[in-house]
N, C-alpha and C positions, 0 to 999 in steps of 0.2 A: 386448901386451894389458894387462899389469899395470904399474902405476906405483908406484914406491916411496913416493911422497908421497901416494898415495890408495888405501889398503887398509883402508877402514872396515868395521866390523861393524855393520850397520844391520838389525835384525830387521824383516822385512816381513810383513804379513799374508799367509797362504797365498793365492796368486793364483788357483789353480785347485782347486776342490773338487768331487768327484763324489758326489752324494748319492743313490746308487742303492739300491734295495731288494736284499735277498739274492737274490731271483729274477732281478732285472735283472743283477746282478753274475754270477750263475751262468750266465745265458744268454750274456753277453758273453765270459766266460773260456772257455766251451765252444766258442763260435764261433771264438775265436782258436786254440784247440787244433785244431779241425777244419781251419782254414786251414794251420797249421804242420805238421800231420800229412801234408799233401799237398806238403810241400817235399821235393825230391829233388836230390841232387848229381848233376850230369851232366858228361860229358866230350865230348859231341857237340853242338856249337853250330851254329845258323844264323848266316849273315852278315847277317841282317836288321838294319838300323840301329836303334839305340835313341836317342831324343832326349836331348840333353844335359841338359835341365831335369829329366828323371826321375832321372838319376844325381845331379844336384845336390841334389834334394830328399831322396834316400835318404841321401846323405852328411850333409846338414843334420840328418837324423834321428839319425844316428850321433853327431853332435856334441852331442846332448841327453843323452847317457849320463852317469851319475854318475862322478866321478873323485876320486882322492885329493887333498884340499885344494882341489878344484875347479880343478886346474891343467890339466886337459884335455890330457894328454900324448900327443896323437896328431896325425898328419898323413896325409891321403889324397891320393895322386897318381892322378888318373883319366886313363888313356891311351887315346886312340882313333886316334892317328897310326899309319898302317900301317908306316912305316919304323921307328918306335920300338918297336912291338910285335914286329917281326921281330928287332930287336936283342935285346930282352928274351928272346925265345924262344931265339935262338942261344946266349946266355950262360947261360940256365937249363938248356938241354939239355946244355951242356958240363959243368955241375955234376952233372946227373942221370946222365950216362954214368959218371962216377966213382962215384956212389952205387950204381948197379946193377951195376957191375963189381967189386963186393966191398967198397966203402967202407962200405956199410950194415951188413954182418954178416949171417950166415945167418938168424938169428932174425927180424930185421926184414924181410928179403926174403920169408921164409916167411909172415909175417903179411900181406904185401901180395898174395900170390898170389890169394886170392879176389876181390880188387878188380880184378885184371887190368891193373895199370899197368906202364909201362916208361919208358925214357928219352925217348921221342918225345912231344912236347907240342904238337901242331898247334893245340890250342884257344887257345894264347897268341896266335895270329895270326887265327884264324877268329872268335873271340868279338869283338863290336864294341867292347867296353870291357875294359880291365884296370884294376882299382883296386889300387894298391900301398899297403899300410898300414904306416906307420912309427910306431915308439914313440920318443917324445922323452925322452932321458935327463935333460935339463935344459932349462929355459926361460930367457928373458932379459927383464929389466925394460926399460922404455922407454929407459933410459940405457945399455943394452948389457951391464950386469952380469948374471951368472948367478944363477939360483935352482934349487934341487934339486926335482925332481919325485918324488912319492911313489906307491907302489902302481902303478907304471907297467904291468907285465904285466896285473894285474887290471883296471885301468881300460881299457886298450886292448882286452882281451878282451871286456869288457862292450860297448864301443862297436862292436866288430866284430859282436857278436850283434845289436845294434840294426840295423846296416847290412844284414846278411843277411835279417833279418825284413822290413825296408822293401823290399828288392829283391824278395822273394817276394810281398809285398803288391802290387807292380806287375806281377806275372805273369812275372817274370824268373827265370832259373836262374843259379846261380853254382857255381864250383868253387874250393875253397880249395887253394892250391898253395904249397908251402914248400920250394923248392930250398935246399940247404945246401952252402956258405954263400951268403948273399944280398947280400953287400956290394957286388956289381956293380950293384945297383939304385941305390945312392947316386950312383955315377958316371953311370949312364944317365939319371937323372932330376935330377941336379944338387942333391941333397939334402945338407945339412951332416952333419958327423961326429957331431953330437949326436943324430942320428936313426938308429935301428936298424930296418931293414926286417924285418917279421915275417911278412908274408903277401902273396901275390898272389891277388886274386879275379878270375877270369875271369867276365865278366857278359854275358848276352845271352839270346836266346830259344833254347830247345832245338831241335835239328834235328828234322826230321820223323821220322827213323829213330833218334832218340836212345834209348839203353838205359840201364838201371842194373843193376849186379850184384845178383843175388838176395840175397846176404848183406847188402847195404845195407838191405834191408827188415826185417832182424831187429833189433828194438829191445827193450831191456830192459823188462820189465813194471814197472808202478808199484811193486809190492811189493819189487823189487830195488833201487830207487833212492830209496825214501822209507820213513822210520819215524817215526811220530807219537809224540811223547813227552808 
């Protein structure tokens, strides 16, 4: 993407400017809040197919996120192949069995009890798509030499938020899944050592009988997450 010989700083006029009134801005942000307040993490997916172009547009949206030095230190591997999803499930469950068999520690397992999770992850095969998110520790110039990426966790986290919002905008549900360790994903997906897998997003339509744990509906009120100075 980057060329050593062509890294100019050319200030451009702001290409997009939204000249909304306060009332218009208020209506838009309230509408977006209402949409996102209806987002729910689910573990029960339908096998209804999701067109590839919807996934591509959601990932393209994630790629518009801000990042440290504009290095865009992320990569998204979108998996729909049944055999590959089965492999990912098998390897993820192997790690999860160690986690739930004492590797996590009593406090962590106690915190998970209200969510009702265990080592079985059928959603990794049932959901029509798995999007594996990788963080790139370093990038490469066009001549193959490396350059350091900055604020990688922060940048990838912002991009992931963009992605989840875009998928919800399309009416899709997703589940964040972080087996530990996740190095097996590099091998399964042929990704280089410069990339660290940080999350699997199972993506699709919720099953007709999908449920959410009651505790997941408990959100901190605004007064607990905001202070105006």
